[in-house]
Biopython code that builds the backbone (N, CA, C, O; Angstrom):
import numpy as np
from Bio.PDB.StructureBuilder import StructureBuilder

atoms = [
    (1, "MET", "N", (2.471, 74.512, -1.940)),
    (1, "MET", "CA", (1.614, 75.688, -1.832)),
    (1, "MET", "C", (0.657, 75.734, -3.015)),
    (1, "MET", "O", (1.003, 75.363, -4.137)),
    (2, "ASP", "N", (-0.546, 76.198, -2.735)),
    (2, "ASP", "CA", (-1.594, 76.277, -3.733)),
    (2, "ASP", "C", (-1.265, 77.348, -4.777)),
    (2, "ASP", "O", (-0.605, 78.342, -4.475)),
    (3, "GLU", "N", (-1.727, 77.131, -5.989)),
    (3, "GLU", "CA", (-1.599, 78.123, -7.051)),
    (3, "GLU", "C", (-2.774, 79.093, -6.939)),
    (3, "GLU", "O", (-3.899, 78.671, -6.671)),
    (4, "PHE", "N", (-2.526, 80.374, -7.140)),
    (4, "PHE", "CA", (-3.562, 81.389, -7.056)),
    (4, "PHE", "C", (-3.839, 81.953, -8.441)),
    (4, "PHE", "O", (-2.917, 82.279, -9.189)),
    (5, "LEU", "N", (-5.125, 82.064, -8.774)),
    (5, "LEU", "CA", (-5.549, 82.586, -10.067)),
    (5, "LEU", "C", (-6.085, 84.004, -9.913)),
    (5, "LEU", "O", (-6.620, 84.366, -8.865)),
    (6, "THR", "N", (-5.939, 84.791, -10.953)),
    (6, "THR", "CA", (-6.486, 86.143, -10.949)),
    (6, "THR", "C", (-7.991, 86.085, -11.196)),
    (6, "THR", "O", (-8.514, 85.075, -11.668)),
    (7, "ALA", "N", (-8.680, 87.175, -10.874)),
    (7, "ALA", "CA", (-10.111, 87.266, -11.146)),
    (7, "ALA", "C", (-10.364, 87.138, -12.647)),
    (7, "ALA", "O", (-11.346, 86.524, -13.062)),
    (8, "LYS", "N", (-9.491, 87.710, -13.447)),
    (8, "LYS", "CA", (-9.646, 87.627, -14.904)),
    (8, "LYS", "C", (-9.578, 86.173, -15.366)),
    (8, "LYS", "O", (-10.394, 85.743, -16.181)),
    (9, "ALA", "N", (-8.616, 85.422, -14.853)),
    (9, "ALA", "CA", (-8.464, 84.020, -15.247)),
    (9, "ALA", "C", (-9.678, 83.191, -14.823)),
    (9, "ALA", "O", (-10.151, 82.347, -15.585)),
    (10, "VAL", "N", (-10.182, 83.428, -13.613)),
    (10, "VAL", "CA", (-11.345, 82.687, -13.116)),
    (10, "VAL", "C", (-12.581, 83.064, -13.933)),
    (10, "VAL", "O", (-13.376, 82.193, -14.285)),
    (11, "ALA", "N", (-12.747, 84.333, -14.234)),
    (11, "ALA", "CA", (-13.880, 84.770, -15.049)),
    (11, "ALA", "C", (-13.859, 84.076, -16.407)),
    (11, "ALA", "O", (-14.900, 83.638, -16.897)),
    (12, "GLU", "N", (-12.691, 83.975, -17.010)),
    (12, "GLU", "CA", (-12.572, 83.298, -18.302)),
    (12, "GLU", "C", (-12.902, 81.814, -18.181)),
    (12, "GLU", "O", (-13.590, 81.258, -19.037)),
    (13, "LEU", "N", (-12.415, 81.171, -17.125)),
    (13, "LEU", "CA", (-12.695, 79.747, -16.919)),
    (13, "LEU", "C", (-14.185, 79.484, -16.726)),
    (13, "LEU", "O", (-14.723, 78.511, -17.255)),
    (14, "LEU", "N", (-14.848, 80.358, -15.965)),
    (14, "LEU", "CA", (-16.263, 80.164, -15.645)),
    (14, "LEU", "C", (-17.194, 80.753, -16.698)),
    (14, "LEU", "O", (-18.407, 80.549, -16.645)),
    (15, "LYS", "N", (-16.620, 81.491, -17.663)),
    (15, "LYS", "CA", (-17.411, 82.154, -18.707)),
    (15, "LYS", "C", (-18.398, 83.155, -18.114)),
    (15, "LYS", "O", (-19.559, 83.224, -18.516)),
    (16, "VAL", "N", (-17.902, 83.929, -17.145)),
    (16, "VAL", "CA", (-18.664, 85.024, -16.555)),
    (16, "VAL", "C", (-17.776, 86.262, -16.582)),
    (16, "VAL", "O", (-16.575, 86.169, -16.835)),
    (17, "SER", "N", (-18.368, 87.407, -16.322)),
    (17, "SER", "CA", (-17.583, 88.636, -16.304)),
    (17, "SER", "C", (-16.891, 88.807, -14.949)),
    (17, "SER", "O", (-17.278, 88.189, -13.957)),
    (18, "GLU", "N", (-15.869, 89.650, -14.928)),
    (18, "GLU", "CA", (-15.219, 89.977, -13.662)),
    (18, "GLU", "C", (-16.194, 90.708, -12.742)),
    (18, "GLU", "O", (-16.101, 90.591, -11.520)),
    (19, "ALA", "N", (-17.131, 91.463, -13.327)),
    (19, "ALA", "CA", (-18.147, 92.146, -12.532)),
    (19, "ALA", "C", (-19.049, 91.133, -11.827)),
    (19, "ALA", "O", (-19.471, 91.365, -10.694)),
    (20, "THR", "N", (-19.347, 90.015, -12.487)),
    (20, "THR", "CA", (-20.154, 88.969, -11.856)),
    (20, "THR", "C", (-19.404, 88.379, -10.674)),
    (20, "THR", "O", (-19.991, 88.165, -9.614)),
    (21, "LEU", "N", (-18.115, 88.113, -10.843)),
    (21, "LEU", "CA", (-17.317, 87.597, -9.725)),
    (21, "LEU", "C", (-17.343, 88.581, -8.555)),
    (21, "LEU", "O", (-17.485, 88.178, -7.401)),
    (22, "ALA", "N", (-17.208, 89.862, -8.858)),
    (22, "ALA", "CA", (-17.223, 90.881, -7.801)),
    (22, "ALA", "C", (-18.580, 90.894, -7.097)),
    (22, "ALA", "O", (-18.643, 91.010, -5.873)),
    (23, "ARG", "N", (-19.658, 90.776, -7.861)),
    (23, "ARG", "CA", (-21.003, 90.755, -7.267)),
    (23, "ARG", "C", (-21.159, 89.525, -6.374)),
    (23, "ARG", "O", (-21.717, 89.620, -5.281)),
    (24, "TRP", "N", (-20.669, 88.372, -6.834)),
    (24, "TRP", "CA", (-20.726, 87.154, -6.025)),
    (24, "TRP", "C", (-19.947, 87.327, -4.722)),
    (24, "TRP", "O", (-20.397, 86.885, -3.665)),
    (25, "ARG", "N", (-18.774, 87.971, -4.797)),
    (25, "ARG", "CA", (-17.970, 88.188, -3.582)),
    (25, "ARG", "C", (-18.692, 89.075, -2.594)),
    (25, "ARG", "O", (-18.577, 88.883, -1.383)),
    (26, "GLY", "N", (-19.443, 90.054, -3.101)),
    (26, "GLY", "CA", (-20.116, 91.007, -2.242)),
    (26, "GLY", "C", (-21.466, 90.537, -1.718)),
    (26, "GLY", "O", (-22.057, 91.187, -0.855)),
    (27, "ALA", "N", (-21.958, 89.419, -2.230)),
    (27, "ALA", "CA", (-23.264, 88.911, -1.795)),
    (27, "ALA", "C", (-23.187, 88.387, -0.364)),
    (27, "ALA", "O", (-22.130, 87.972, 0.111)),
    (28, "ASP", "N", (-24.324, 88.418, 0.301)),
    (28, "ASP", "CA", (-24.396, 87.885, 1.665)),
    (28, "ASP", "C", (-25.516, 86.862, 1.721)),
    (28, "ASP", "O", (-26.685, 87.248, 1.721)),
    (29, "PRO", "N", (-25.208, 85.582, 1.768)),
    (29, "PRO", "CA", (-23.867, 85.008, 1.865)),
    (29, "PRO", "C", (-23.145, 85.034, 0.518)),
    (29, "PRO", "O", (-23.770, 85.151, -0.536)),
    (30, "VAL", "N", (-21.832, 84.924, 0.574)),
    (30, "VAL", "CA", (-21.000, 84.916, -0.630)),
    (30, "VAL", "C", (-21.458, 83.783, -1.539)),
    (30, "VAL", "O", (-21.648, 82.654, -1.087)),
    (31, "GLN", "N", (-21.635, 84.086, -2.819)),
    (31, "GLN", "CA", (-22.134, 83.094, -3.767)),
    (31, "GLN", "C", (-21.039, 82.459, -4.617)),
    (31, "GLN", "O", (-21.207, 81.340, -5.101)),
    (32, "GLY", "N", (-19.949, 83.141, -4.801)),
    (32, "GLY", "CA", (-18.922, 82.680, -5.714)),
    (32, "GLY", "C", (-17.879, 81.802, -5.059)),
    (32, "GLY", "O", (-17.990, 81.447, -3.886)),
    (33, "PRO", "N", (-16.865, 81.458, -5.829)),
    (33, "PRO", "CA", (-15.789, 80.623, -5.298)),
    (33, "PRO", "C", (-14.992, 81.354, -4.226)),
    (33, "PRO", "O", (-14.929, 82.583, -4.224)),
    (34, "PRO", "N", (-14.385, 80.599, -3.316)),
    (34, "PRO", "CA", (-13.571, 81.212, -2.256)),
    (34, "PRO", "C", (-12.397, 81.994, -2.850)),
    (34, "PRO", "O", (-11.781, 81.579, -3.832)),
    (35, "CYS", "N", (-12.112, 83.122, -2.232)),
    (35, "CYS", "CA", (-10.988, 83.935, -2.686)),
    (35, "CYS", "C", (-10.255, 84.498, -1.485)),
    (35, "CYS", "O", (-10.743, 84.450, -0.356)),
    (36, "VAL", "N", (-9.080, 85.029, -1.751)),
    (36, "VAL", "CA", (-8.291, 85.706, -0.733)),
    (36, "VAL", "C", (-7.858, 87.050, -1.299)),
    (36, "VAL", "O", (-7.796, 87.236, -2.514)),
    (37, "ARG", "N", (-7.561, 87.978, -0.407)),
    (37, "ARG", "CA", (-7.010, 89.269, -0.821)),
    (37, "ARG", "C", (-5.555, 89.308, -0.389)),
    (37, "ARG", "O", (-5.230, 89.124, 0.784)),
    (38, "ILE", "N", (-4.697, 89.549, -1.348)),
    (38, "ILE", "CA", (-3.265, 89.653, -1.087)),
    (38, "ILE", "C", (-2.859, 91.074, -1.479)),
    (38, "ILE", "O", (-2.813, 91.417, -2.661)),
    (39, "GLU", "N", (-2.565, 91.890, -0.468)),
    (39, "GLU", "CA", (-2.209, 93.293, -0.685)),
    (39, "GLU", "C", (-3.247, 93.996, -1.552)),
    (39, "GLU", "O", (-2.897, 94.750, -2.460)),
    (40, "GLY", "N", (-4.532, 93.747, -1.269)),
    (40, "GLY", "CA", (-5.608, 94.415, -1.975)),
    (40, "GLY", "C", (-6.020, 93.792, -3.293)),
    (40, "GLY", "O", (-6.981, 94.245, -3.917)),
    (41, "THR", "N", (-5.313, 92.764, -3.726)),
    (41, "THR", "CA", (-5.628, 92.102, -4.989)),
    (41, "THR", "C", (-6.341, 90.787, -4.706)),
    (41, "THR", "O", (-5.890, 89.991, -3.882)),
    (42, "VAL", "N", (-7.457, 90.564, -5.394)),
    (42, "VAL", "CA", (-8.231, 89.334, -5.207)),
    (42, "VAL", "C", (-7.566, 88.206, -5.973)),
    (42, "VAL", "O", (-7.218, 88.348, -7.146)),
    (43, "ARG", "N", (-7.395, 87.082, -5.287)),
    (43, "ARG", "CA", (-6.841, 85.875, -5.905)),
    (43, "ARG", "C", (-7.703, 84.690, -5.497)),
    (43, "ARG", "O", (-8.290, 84.675, -4.415)),
    (44, "TYR", "N", (-7.768, 83.701, -6.374)),
    (44, "TYR", "CA", (-8.570, 82.503, -6.141)),
    (44, "TYR", "C", (-7.648, 81.290, -6.064)),
    (44, "TYR", "O", (-6.967, 80.973, -7.039)),
    (45, "PRO", "N", (-7.617, 80.609, -4.924)),
    (45, "PRO", "CA", (-6.815, 79.382, -4.841)),
    (45, "PRO", "C", (-7.394, 78.336, -5.797)),
    (45, "PRO", "O", (-8.587, 78.037, -5.745)),
    (46, "ARG", "N", (-6.556, 77.787, -6.662)),
    (46, "ARG", "CA", (-7.015, 76.832, -7.673)),
    (46, "ARG", "C", (-7.739, 75.641, -7.035)),
    (46, "ARG", "O", (-8.795, 75.232, -7.517)),
    (47, "GLU", "N", (-7.184, 75.088, -5.964)),
    (47, "GLU", "CA", (-7.795, 73.925, -5.326)),
    (47, "GLU", "C", (-9.185, 74.258, -4.777)),
    (47, "GLU", "O", (-10.111, 73.456, -4.906)),
    (48, "ALA", "N", (-9.333, 75.423, -4.171)),
    (48, "ALA", "CA", (-10.632, 75.836, -3.627)),
    (48, "ALA", "C", (-11.645, 76.047, -4.757)),
    (48, "ALA", "O", (-12.823, 75.721, -4.606)),
    (49, "LEU", "N", (-11.190, 76.588, -5.876)),
    (49, "LEU", "CA", (-12.060, 76.774, -7.035)),
    (49, "LEU", "C", (-12.541, 75.419, -7.549)),
    (49, "LEU", "O", (-13.722, 75.256, -7.855)),
    (50, "GLN", "N", (-11.636, 74.450, -7.644)),
    (50, "GLN", "CA", (-12.008, 73.117, -8.110)),
    (50, "GLN", "C", (-13.011, 72.465, -7.166)),
    (50, "GLN", "O", (-13.948, 71.809, -7.620)),
    (51, "GLN", "N", (-12.829, 72.635, -5.870)),
    (51, "GLN", "CA", (-13.772, 72.077, -4.896)),
    (51, "GLN", "C", (-15.125, 72.769, -5.009)),
    (51, "GLN", "O", (-16.161, 72.109, -4.942)),
    (52, "TRP", "N", (-15.129, 74.073, -5.178)),
    (52, "TRP", "CA", (-16.364, 74.838, -5.319)),
    (52, "TRP", "C", (-17.139, 74.350, -6.540)),
    (52, "TRP", "O", (-18.356, 74.174, -6.481)),
    (53, "LEU", "N", (-16.428, 74.134, -7.647)),
    (53, "LEU", "CA", (-17.074, 73.627, -8.858)),
    (53, "LEU", "C", (-17.604, 72.214, -8.654)),
    (53, "LEU", "O", (-18.704, 71.896, -9.107)),
    (54, "ALA", "N", (-16.838, 71.364, -7.982)),
    (54, "ALA", "CA", (-17.262, 69.981, -7.750)),
    (54, "ALA", "C", (-18.554, 69.932, -6.943)),
    (54, "ALA", "O", (-19.407, 69.079, -7.190)),
    (55, "LEU", "N", (-18.704, 70.834, -5.987)),
    (55, "LEU", "CA", (-19.919, 70.877, -5.178)),
    (55, "LEU", "C", (-21.137, 71.306, -5.987)),
    (55, "LEU", "O", (-22.272, 71.040, -5.593)),
    (56, "ARG", "N", (-20.906, 71.960, -7.100)),
    (56, "ARG", "CA", (-21.999, 72.443, -7.932)),
    (56, "ARG", "C", (-22.211, 71.602, -9.177)),
    (56, "ARG", "O", (-23.044, 71.938, -10.019)),
    (57, "THR", "N", (-21.465, 70.510, -9.304)),
    (57, "THR", "CA", (-21.593, 69.632, -10.454)),
    (57, "THR", "C", (-22.846, 68.779, -10.295)),
    (57, "THR", "O", (-23.032, 68.120, -9.272)),
    (58, "ALA", "N", (-23.693, 68.798, -11.301)),
    (58, "ALA", "CA", (-24.948, 68.042, -11.251)),
    (58, "ALA", "C", (-24.912, 66.927, -12.297)),
    (58, "ALA", "O", (-24.229, 67.034, -13.316)),
    (59, "GLY", "N", (-25.644, 65.877, -12.030)),
    (59, "GLY", "CA", (-25.805, 64.834, -13.034)),
    (59, "GLY", "C", (-24.662, 63.865, -13.121)),
    (59, "GLY", "O", (-23.996, 63.787, -14.153)),
    (60, "GLY", "N", (-24.419, 63.133, -12.074)),
    (60, "GLY", "CA", (-23.391, 62.105, -12.115)),
    (60, "GLY", "C", (-22.287, 62.357, -11.154)),
    (60, "GLY", "O", (-22.237, 63.390, -10.485)),
    (61, "ALA", "N", (-21.400, 61.405, -11.088)),
    (61, "ALA", "CA", (-20.269, 61.478, -10.162)),
    (61, "ALA", "C", (-18.984, 61.743, -10.937)),
    (61, "ALA", "O", (-18.842, 61.364, -12.100)),
    (62, "LEU", "N", (-18.065, 62.398, -10.264)),
    (62, "LEU", "CA", (-16.748, 62.612, -10.831)),
    (62, "LEU", "C", (-15.890, 61.372, -10.598)),
    (62, "LEU", "O", (-16.035, 60.708, -9.572)),
    (63, "PRO", "N", (-14.993, 61.050, -11.541)),
    (63, "PRO", "CA", (-14.066, 59.958, -11.295)),
    (63, "PRO", "C", (-13.223, 60.233, -10.056)),
    (63, "PRO", "O", (-12.956, 61.390, -9.732)),
    (64, "ALA", "N", (-12.806, 59.190, -9.370)),
    (64, "ALA", "CA", (-12.061, 59.334, -8.115)),
    (64, "ALA", "C", (-10.790, 60.155, -8.307)),
    (64, "ALA", "O", (-10.426, 60.915, -7.410)),
    (65, "ASN", "N", (-10.121, 60.036, -9.407)),
    (65, "ASN", "CA", (-8.855, 60.754, -9.653)),
    (65, "ASN", "C", (-9.022, 61.840, -10.692)),
    (65, "ASN", "O", (-8.172, 62.003, -11.568)),
    (66, "SER", "N", (-10.110, 62.581, -10.603)),
    (66, "SER", "CA", (-10.396, 63.603, -11.611)),
    (66, "SER", "C", (-9.593, 64.877, -11.419)),
    (66, "SER", "O", (-9.534, 65.709, -12.325)),
    (67, "GLY", "N", (-8.973, 65.047, -10.252)),
    (67, "GLY", "CA", (-8.222, 66.260, -9.981)),
    (67, "GLY", "C", (-9.104, 67.389, -9.486)),
    (67, "GLY", "O", (-8.621, 68.506, -9.296)),
    (68, "ALA", "N", (-10.367, 67.131, -9.275)),
    (68, "ALA", "CA", (-11.277, 68.185, -8.800)),
    (68, "ALA", "C", (-11.311, 68.271, -7.300)),
    (68, "ALA", "O", (-12.026, 69.106, -6.745)),
]
sb = StructureBuilder()
sb.init_structure("model")
sb.init_model(0)
sb.init_chain("A")
sb.init_seg("    ")
for serial, (resi, resn, name, xyz) in enumerate(atoms, 1):
    if name == "N":
        sb.init_residue(resn, " ", resi, " ")
    sb.init_atom(name, np.array(xyz, "f"), 0.0, 1.0, " ", f" {name:<3s}", serial, name[0])
structure = sb.get_structure()
């Protein structure tokens, strides 16, 4: 099973505010990383976050076994 991160943890990783994450979630189309709501709490699947970041990586290729 995938590990789920809190909005606070993702905000810290991305160096953005939690308010920015909320704005991204509310945008149409959604601009931020994929998330799920579990009993009203927003969580970010770690694997989906890594894939979202990989799609936005510019300037070169990632190593085949980078874990992204």
